[in-house]
N, C-alpha and C positions, 0 to 999 in steps of 0.2 A: 193927878195923885203924887201923893207920897211913896217913892220906891225906897227900901233900904235894902242891902246887902247882908245874906247870911254866911258867915265865914264859915261860921261849924252848925252845921241844924241838921240833926238829923232826923227825916222825914217818917221813915221806917225800915225794918230791915228783915231782909228775907233770911230767913233762919231754919234747920235743917227739916221743922214743919211746913213751910212753905215749898222747901224741894219736893215733899210728898207730894201735895195737890198743890198743881200751879193756877193760879187765878184765869179767867179767862180774858181774851186778849181785847184789850181797849184799844179804838183804833184813834189814832190822830185828827183830832178835828180838822176839819179844811178850812181852808184862806185863802183871799186872794188879796194881793199888796203889793205895793209899787217898791220898785229896788230904785238903787241910788242914783239910775240914771233915767230913772221915771218909765220902766218897764213891769207890766202887769204879770205878777210872777202866782201862779197855784202850788200848792203844795202838790199838787195829782198831778203835776209836771216832772216830779219825781218819783212817782210811783214805779217799784222795781229797783230803786237806790237805796242802801242805807244813810239815813239822812240824821246828819246832828243839828238841830236847832235851838240855838242859845239866845236867849233873854238877855238882853244885856244894855248897859248906857256907857256914854263915854266919862261919867263921872264916876263910877265905879270901881274902885281899887283891884278886887280880886278878879272883876272881869280883864284889865288890863293886862293882868297875868296870865288868864287863859288864852287872849288873842291870838300870842305867837303859836301857841300850841295848834290851833285849830288852822293858823296859815299852814301849819306841816302837814297836819292831818290832809287838808287840802291837796295839797302838791305831791304826798304821796300816796294815798289812796284814791284819787279821782279816776283814776285810768281805770279803777276796781269797781266801780259804781257805790261811788260815796260821792255824798256832797256834803257842805256846812252853808246852813243858814245862818245868819246873826239877824237878831229883831232887835232895833232900837228904841228902845223905850223913852229916851232923853225927850223931855216937855218941851225943848224947844226944836225938835225935830231935825231937820237937816241944815239948817243954819250952823249946827255945831258937828252934826254927826258928818257930812262930807269932809270938811276941815281933817276932821280927826282920821278918816278911811287913810284921805291920802297920805297924811303925815305918817302912818301907821301901816302902809302900802299894804292894806290887807285884801288877799287876793279871792277871798271867797263872798258869794252877793247878801249885800246886806239889806233889810226891808224894814221899813219904816213903821212900827208898833205902835199899837192903839191900847185903850184898857179894856176893851171887847173885845179884842183878840186875846190878850190874857184872862180874861176871866173864861173863854171859852175853850181855854187850857188848862181849867180847872183852878183858876181865881191864882194867878201868879204873882206873889207879894214881896218875893226876893229875888235880888239880882246878886250875880247871875242866878238862874235858873236854866237847864239845859235838857232837854227830852232827845232822846234817839232813838229814833224810829227804823223799824224793820224794813226787808224791802217788800211787804206786803202792806205797809203804811199802818201796823200796829205799833203802841208806842209800847218799846222792850224797856226803858227804863227812864226815870227822871232822878236828874242831881240839882239838888238846889242848895246856893251856896257851891263854895270852892273845893274840891277836888284834885286829886292828884292826875296827873297828866297820864300815866299808867293805867288809872281806872277809866278813863276815857279809852283808853288806846287797847284795852282788853275786851271791853266792850264791842268795838270797831269793828277787831278783829275776829271775834266770836260771830257776828252778825254776819259780815261779807265770806267767813267759811261756811256760814250754813249751819254752825253749831249752835244758834239760840235756843232755848226752849221757852220759857215764862216770862212774865213779866215783873220786873222788880222797882222796887223805889230805894233810892238811896241819897242818904245825904252825906254831908260833908266829913270824912274820916279823916281827915289831914288837912292839918293847918297851913 
């Protein structure tokens, strides 16, 4: 499959009317994937944690911008019940992903993705696409394209502090 990246794609917006009536919670689709060490990982292993799930590829420019932020989040929030899971969507698979992980000293778990998985998450068509999953396993927010580090951090802090309400979908509002 050919992937594109979305540097500034607005998927939707949660305006004042969205705050009045929160949409029903959508649960994150279950998956079982192999990580870069060949270990089996189930999303259900992370129930009770806030999880940032990032669909990315080694060739994706905006993905390369986000990765240092995710390394930082993993370091700062891991002990507070937070985890980052990167879903590598490179067609060449581990052959290109493993050297990239070593070179960039990525400290969070990277899993090998595929089209079936992307479809189960609503048809991920652009990279990066990032989902923030609440402790109860519901999708709190989806970001398509590059958004600011502050936007991610606000979402993470809100969920870790237990102050999150409904589900929102957001696009890239920052170049």
